[in-house]
N, C-alpha and C positions, 0 to 999 in steps of 0.2 A: 070277979066275973066280968065286970065291964072292961077292966084292964086287959084281961085275956082275950076278950072279943076284939078289942082294938089291935092287939098284937096279931091276931089271926087275920084281920082285915088288911093290915099293912103287909103281912107276909103274902097274902093273896095278890095284892097289887104289885108287889115286887116280883112275885113269881110270874105274873102275866107279862111284865116288862122284860124279865131276864130270860124267860123260856125261849123266845126266838133266837137270842144270841147263842144260848147253849145248843139249840137245835142246829143252827148254821155251823157252829164249831164242830159239833159231832158229825155233821154231814161232810164237812171238809176232811175230817179225819178219816171217814170211811172212804171218800174218794181217793185220798192219798194212799190209804192201805190197798185200795183196789188197783191203783196204778202200780204200786209196789209189787203186788202179786200178779200183775199182768192180766187184768180182767179182759174178757173178749171184747167188750164195748169200748175199751180205753183207746183203741187205735183211731177212733173218730175224732179224738181231741188233738191229733198230731198229723193232719193232712199236710203234704208238702206243697209249696207254692206252685210247682209245675203242674201238679194234679189239679189244683184249683183253677189255674189258667186254662188247662185243657178242657175241664168241665164247662167253664164259662164260654169258651170258643165253641164247643159243641152245642151248647144251649142257644147261643146267638145264631149259629148256622141253621139249626133246626127251625127256630122261629122265623128266620129270614126266608127259608124255603116255604114255610106255611103261608106267610104274608104274600110272597111272590106268586104262589099258586092261586090264592084268592084274587090277587090283582089280575092275573091272566084270565081267570074265569069271569071276572067283572067286565074286562074289555071284550072278551069273546061274546058275552051276552048283549051288552049295550052298544058296542062299537065294533061290529064284525069286520067291516072294511079296514078300519084303522088297525085292528088287531092283526090282520093278515100282513099289512105293511110293517107293523112293529115286530112281528115274529121273523119276517125275512131280514129286517135290519139287524136284529140281535144275532141271528144265525150267521149273517154276513160278517159281523164284527168278530164272532168266535172263530170263523174260518180264516179271516184275515190275520187274526192274532196267532192262530196255529201255523199259518204259512210263514209268518215273521219268525217264530221260534225255530221252525225247521230250516229256514234260510240262514239263520244265525248259526245253527249247529253245523250246517254245511260249510259256511265261511270259516268258522273256527277250526274245523277239521282241515280245511285247505291251508290255513295259515300255520297250523301246528305241524303238518306233515309236508309242507311245501308242495302242494298239489296244484297244478294249473287247471283252468276251466275245462280244457279239452280232454283232461285225464279223468274227469268225473264219470260216474255211471250215467246212463241215459236219463233215469228218473231225477237224479240230483241236478243234472244239467238243465233239464226242462223246467224243473221247479224254480231254479234261479232265474232263468230267462223270463218265465211268466211273472214271477214276483217283481222283477225289475219293472216290467211294463205296468203292473198294477200300482206300484209305488209312484211311478211317474204320473199316472192318471190321478191318484189321490193327492199328489203334491199340488196340482193345480187348484183343487178344492181348498187345500190348506192356505194357499196364498190369497185367494179371493175372500177368505173368511177372516183375515187379519184385521181389517178396519173395525171400529166399534159398531156393534149391532148388525154387522154384516152376516153373522151366522144365521139370523132369521131368513135373510134373503137366500143364503146358500141352501137351506132346507127346502125353500120354495123351488129353487132352480133344480135341485135333485129330484123333486117330485115331478116337475114338468119335463125335464130332459134327462131321464135315467140312462138312456143309451150313451149320450155324450159325456156324462159326468160321473156315472157310477161304474164300478167294475163288476165282473160276472157274479161275484158273491152276493150282490144285492139285487140281482134280477130274479123275477119269478120264472118258473119253468117255461111258461108261455113266452115271456119276454126273451128268454135265452134263444129260443127257436126263431122268433120274429127278428130279433136284432142281428143274429148271425145271417139270416136271409138278406137283411138290408145291407150289411157289410159286404156280403158276397156280390150283391147286385151292383154296389159301388165299384168294386174292383173289377167286375166283369165288363164294365163300361170301357175300361182301358184296353181290353183284349184286341178289338179291331185296330186300334191305333198301333199297338205293338206289332201285330202282323203286317200292317202297312209299312212300318219301319223296316221289318225284315225284307219285304219285297223291294223296297227302295235300295237296299244295299247289295242286292244280288249282282248287279253289273260291276260292283267294286270288288267282288271276290275273284282272285286271280286264277284259281284252279277251275277248269271247265267242268270237271266231274262234280265238284262241290257246288258250283252254280246250279247244275241240273238237279242235284239232291235238294237244295234249298227251295228252288221253285216248285219241285214236286211235293215237298212237305207243306209249304204254304197253301198249295192248291188243295191237298187232302183235307187240311184243317178247315179251310173256308167252305168246303163242300160237305162238312159234317162227319168226316171220317176220323176215328181215333187212331193216332199214329202208333206204330210199333216201336219198341225200345231200340231196335237196331237202326230204324230210320232216323232217330234223334242222335244216337251215338255216332252215326256216320258223319255228322256235321261238327264234331267236337273241335276240329282244327280251325273252323271259321270263327269260333268264339274264344280262341286263345290269343289272337292278335288282330290287327286291322282286317276288317272294319268293325267287328263285333266284340273285340276284347273289352274287358272291364274299363280299361283306361282310354278306350277310343269311343265310348258311347257319348252321343251329343246330349245337350240339355233336355230337349223335348222327349227323347227316348227315356232318359233317366226319370223324368217326371211321370211318364206313363208307367214305367216299371215300379216306381214308388207307390203309385195308386194300386197297382196289382198286388203289391206286398202289404197293403194297408199301412203304409208309411206316409207321412206328410210330404207332399210335393212342393211345399212353399218354403224352400230353402235355396241358398245359392248353389250353383252347380258343384262347387268343390265339396260342400257339406253333403249334397245329395249322393255324390260318388262314394264318399267315405262311409256314409250310412248304409248304402246298398252293399258295399263290400263287407262291412261288419255284420250285417244281418245275414247275408248269404254264407259267410264263413261260419257263423253260429249254427245255421241249419246244416251245413256240411259236417260239422263236428257232431251234431245230434244224429245225423244219418249214420255216421260211422259207429257211434255208441249203440244205436238201435240195431244195426246189423249184427253187432257183437252180442247183444242181448237176445235178439230174435223176435220177430213180429208175433209169434205165437205166445210169448210171455206177456203181451199187453192185454189189458182189459178192453172191453168194447168201447168204453168212454175214452180211454187213452188212444185207441186206434182212430176214433173219429176226430179227436183233438189234433192228432198228428197230421191227418189228412187235411183238415181245415187250414192248419198253419201253412201247408205246402200248396194251397190253391184250390183244393177240391171242396165243394159244398157238401160235406158229409152228413149234414142233418137229414137229408132225404135219400141217402144211399144206404143199402143194406150193409150189415157188418162184414159179410164175406166178400162183397165187392170192394169195400174199403180196404180190406186186407190185401186183396189182389192188386189194387191200384197202388197201395203203399209199397208192395213188393216191387212193382215196376219202377217206382220212383227211386227206391234204394239201389236197384240194379244200375240205374243211370248215375246216381250220385256217387256211389262207391267206386265207379269206374273213372271219375274225373280227378284231374290234378288241380292244384291250387290255381294255376294259371288259366284253367278252363272253367272257372266258376261262373263266368257270364252265361254259359249254357244252362247251368243250374238255375240261375235267375230267370232266364227266358222259359225254362221248363215249367214254371208256374202256369204259363199260358199254353204251351205246346201240349202238355200231358193232361191238362184238366178240362180244356174247352169242350171237347166232344165226348167225354166219358159217359157211359150209360147211367142214366138217372139224374144227370146234371143239367139237361137241356130244359131249363125252366125260365 
């Protein structure tokens, strides 16, 4: 009896030690049989690496959005003024990045199909023109932030001088109106000087009829009258050669015209002439493309931007009046030849000085 009890005890001990092994072995056999029979839950054991990566990326993106939303709510509650600046800055970065991608697509298409700048559509041409100006302004910030720890100074300068250092993407809606008014006031200061230059060259005009037309036009503008399109086109011969041709303009006149076009006047006369020629030629190409597209196809913002580029302070002018003024400009521009582009340059003053709603 004692021996049998010992045997039963040993069997019980061995059984407790062996049972897990037998259980695991049996479970593995069942799993294998399940895989062999194609059990419905077996697909979870064979996830592809691509699916795992996609799930991980989706999880990270979702968590990032949640954290970002909490961060925005925290800034909005505790630092409202900083949150406004932060929001404008982030939106500005997104818009600048979108502009860069669009400009790259346009340039790639130009290289691929051998398209020249003046062969582009109006919107593509205008986008490239504006993007180049924005990049030039951003380039200055990049240069001054190169020295060590200068980036902190750059942020301070951007906060203190947003008009001079930042592009339109980083301006608040109120700043956009205020800054455009300031820029127009600066270019309007050059209008009397340009008109005086035109008066001084009247005796140098050989044709008596053209002398009379020029004196009459200057008198009308100085007395607050908006000139008609035919009054300006009647003088096109004066601006194709001496004394008002593009190659005959003297240095002081070119500096005044540069200020009227919001270009820097602090360049040598040779560079001033080249820059004025280039800028006026680009506007002439834009005018031809816009005439082909039609003013009616432009949005209200595009109309106002086009008018402002050509000398009209469109921020305070109704949309219908802007379209009327832009139609007058196109009528003059599309009638001019390349040798008469000096008239288009002076037209920034002649056509915009006394237009209704701009006498501010």
